[in-house]
C-alpha positions as MATLAB code, in Angstrom:
seq = 'XXXXXXXXXXXXXXXXXXXXXXXXXXXXXXXXXXXXXXXXXXXXXXXXXXXXXXXXXXXXXXXXXXXXXXXXXXXXXXXXXXXXXXXXXXXXXXXXXXXXXXXXXXXXXXXXXXXXXXXXXXXXXXXXXXXXXXXXXXXXXXXXXXXXXXXXXXXXXXXXXXXXXXXXXXXXXXXXX';
ca = [
      64.534  172.921  -36.043;
      61.452  173.814  -33.749;
      61.247  171.840  -30.502;
      58.020  172.595  -29.243;
      55.371  170.083  -30.167;
      52.084  171.385  -31.126;
      50.218  168.057  -31.589;
      51.599  164.912  -29.390;
      49.473  162.231  -30.294;
      46.572  161.332  -27.909;
      43.597  159.045  -28.769;
      41.476  162.157  -27.908;
      42.726  163.884  -31.208;
      40.342  161.384  -33.055;
      37.341  163.169  -31.520;
      33.858  162.316  -30.833;
      32.509  161.515  -34.221;
      28.998  161.154  -32.740;
      28.891  164.888  -31.882;
      31.271  166.178  -34.650;
      29.654  164.197  -37.656;
      26.008  163.400  -36.432;
      24.999  163.265  -40.069;
      27.905  161.968  -42.063;
      29.278  159.415  -39.375;
      32.810  157.868  -39.156;
      32.712  156.974  -43.182;
      34.655  158.908  -45.904;
      35.762  157.925  -49.349;
      39.067  156.015  -49.757;
      40.226  158.775  -52.290;
      40.213  161.260  -49.536;
      42.383  159.158  -47.380;
      44.779  158.476  -50.020;
      44.910  162.137  -51.176;
      46.004  162.983  -47.592;
      48.545  160.109  -47.498;
      50.105  160.692  -50.773;
      50.401  164.400  -50.647;
      51.830  164.307  -47.237;
      54.241  161.754  -48.441;
      55.181  163.946  -51.478;
      55.958  167.048  -49.360;
      58.047  165.165  -46.718;
      59.975  163.350  -49.758;
      60.611  166.851  -51.174;
      61.940  168.098  -48.008;
      63.671  165.034  -46.444;
      64.200  162.581  -49.105;
      62.655  159.139  -49.826;
      64.520  157.160  -47.245;
      63.345  159.689  -44.576;
      59.902  159.504  -45.671;
      59.895  155.880  -45.517;
      61.050  156.217  -41.771;
      58.545  158.668  -41.055;
      55.773  156.629  -42.427;
      56.893  153.651  -40.582;
      57.475  155.493  -37.221;
      53.880  156.962  -37.631;
      52.354  153.464  -38.308;
      54.201  151.963  -35.443;
      52.626  154.470  -33.127;
      49.194  153.985  -34.806;
      49.542  150.360  -34.285;
      50.290  150.682  -30.693;
      47.410  152.989  -30.091;
      44.918  150.880  -32.165;
      45.985  147.946  -29.932;
      45.399  149.902  -26.822;
      41.876  151.451  -27.815;
      40.550  149.073  -30.250;
      42.091  145.750  -30.194;
      42.870  145.402  -26.601;
      44.689  142.446  -24.654;
      43.838  138.997  -26.100;
      44.509  135.598  -24.149;
      46.880  134.108  -26.807;
      48.018  134.422  -30.400;
      45.183  132.975  -32.240;
      42.816  135.281  -30.304;
      44.873  138.265  -31.222;
      44.953  137.166  -35.042;
      41.265  136.647  -35.027;
      40.402  139.620  -33.400;
      42.715  141.712  -35.797;
      40.940  139.846  -38.756;
      37.546  140.844  -37.689;
      38.547  144.323  -36.948;
      40.131  144.865  -40.305;
      37.145  143.686  -42.034;
      34.790  145.525  -40.123;
      36.588  148.657  -40.594;
      37.565  148.386  -43.969;
      41.345  148.234  -43.298;
      41.744  145.010  -45.430;
      41.583  141.262  -45.286;
      44.385  139.940  -43.185;
      45.495  136.454  -43.441;
      48.500  134.386  -41.867;
      50.462  132.535  -44.502;
      53.096  131.283  -42.060;
      53.356  131.357  -38.303;
      56.391  130.263  -36.160;
      55.836  132.100  -32.903;
      58.791  130.239  -31.084;
      61.256  131.692  -33.667;
      59.217  135.012  -33.810;
      58.742  134.621  -37.615;
      55.343  135.305  -39.490;
      54.284  135.997  -43.234;
      50.914  138.176  -43.197;
      49.210  139.372  -46.208;
      46.607  142.238  -46.448;
      44.362  141.986  -49.398;
      42.109  145.135  -50.492;
      44.563  147.373  -48.670;
      43.811  150.925  -47.935;
      47.225  152.262  -48.927;
      47.625  150.594  -52.306;
      45.019  148.340  -53.751;
      44.219  149.411  -57.208;
      46.995  151.636  -57.748;
      49.117  151.412  -60.872;
      52.158  149.242  -60.915;
      55.508  151.023  -59.963;
      58.007  148.473  -59.063;
      58.010  150.131  -55.461;
      56.695  148.255  -52.295;
      54.904  151.420  -50.896;
      53.096  150.271  -47.710;
      55.651  151.592  -45.107;
      52.982  152.855  -42.824;
      51.478  149.435  -42.817;
      55.045  147.814  -41.839;
      54.922  150.279  -38.846;
      51.357  149.545  -37.941;
      51.990  145.748  -37.991;
      55.001  146.266  -35.778;
      53.179  148.238  -33.608;
      50.244  145.769  -33.151;
      52.684  142.862  -32.428;
      55.010  144.631  -30.191;
      51.854  145.828  -28.210;
      50.608  142.349  -27.917;
      53.986  140.396  -27.212;
      55.941  143.086  -25.728;
      58.658  142.287  -28.050;
      59.968  144.285  -30.997;
      59.507  143.204  -34.396;
      60.957  144.116  -37.945;
      58.169  144.100  -40.559;
      59.438  144.274  -44.277;
      56.749  144.266  -47.261;
      58.002  141.762  -49.643;
      54.979  141.691  -51.995;
      52.651  144.677  -52.925;
      49.908  145.467  -55.271;
      52.184  148.132  -56.809;
      54.681  145.664  -57.707;
      52.303  143.559  -59.595;
      50.791  141.286  -56.688;
      47.414  141.431  -55.972;
      47.862  141.093  -52.020;
      50.459  142.789  -49.717;
      52.905  140.452  -48.091;
      54.801  141.133  -45.044;
      57.538  139.380  -43.411;
      57.607  139.671  -39.680;
      60.786  138.680  -37.591;
      61.164  139.426  -34.019;
      63.909  141.876  -33.529;
      66.297  139.700  -31.544;
      66.314  137.230  -34.419;
      67.293  140.091  -36.671;
      66.067  140.120  -40.359;
      63.036  141.681  -42.204;
];
C-alpha cells in the first residue's frame, strides 16, 4: 500500500468559490452530490467490502464534522446555542432539518433526527440504514463541541421506510450506539 498522501485534508481544498465559480456560485444539484457519493461507495465496497466502506464513510464524516465545526459552526457558549446554530446552518445550507428528540446531556445520550437528508431522502427502500457518513459527521460535530468522543448509530432511515433519519448518540465512555 502506498504511504505517501497526496491530499491530506485542509479547509483550503474547498477553494475560493467566489473566484473559481463567479457565475455558478456554491450551489449544485443534489443528484451530482449523490452521484459522487454512491459511485465512490460502490468502488470502495468492491475493493474492500461493505464493512470497510462503512468505516471509511464514517471516518470521513467524522473528519468533515470536526472541520465543519472549526470553520463554519465555531465555539458556542452552551448546548442549546450549539444545537440552535446547527439547526440554522443545516437548513441554510440545505443539509437537512435537524431536530432533537431526546436529550440527556449528563448521561451523554441524545436522539437526533435529520429530515430531508442529503444522503438518502427520496431514495427507494432497501432495508439498510445508509447514512454512515452522517454518523461520523454528527460524531465529529459533537466531539468538537464537547471535547468528548461519541458513538453515533443511525436507527431509522428513509431507506428503511421511515421519512426521517434518526440517530442515537451515546458518549463513548457510556458505551452503546
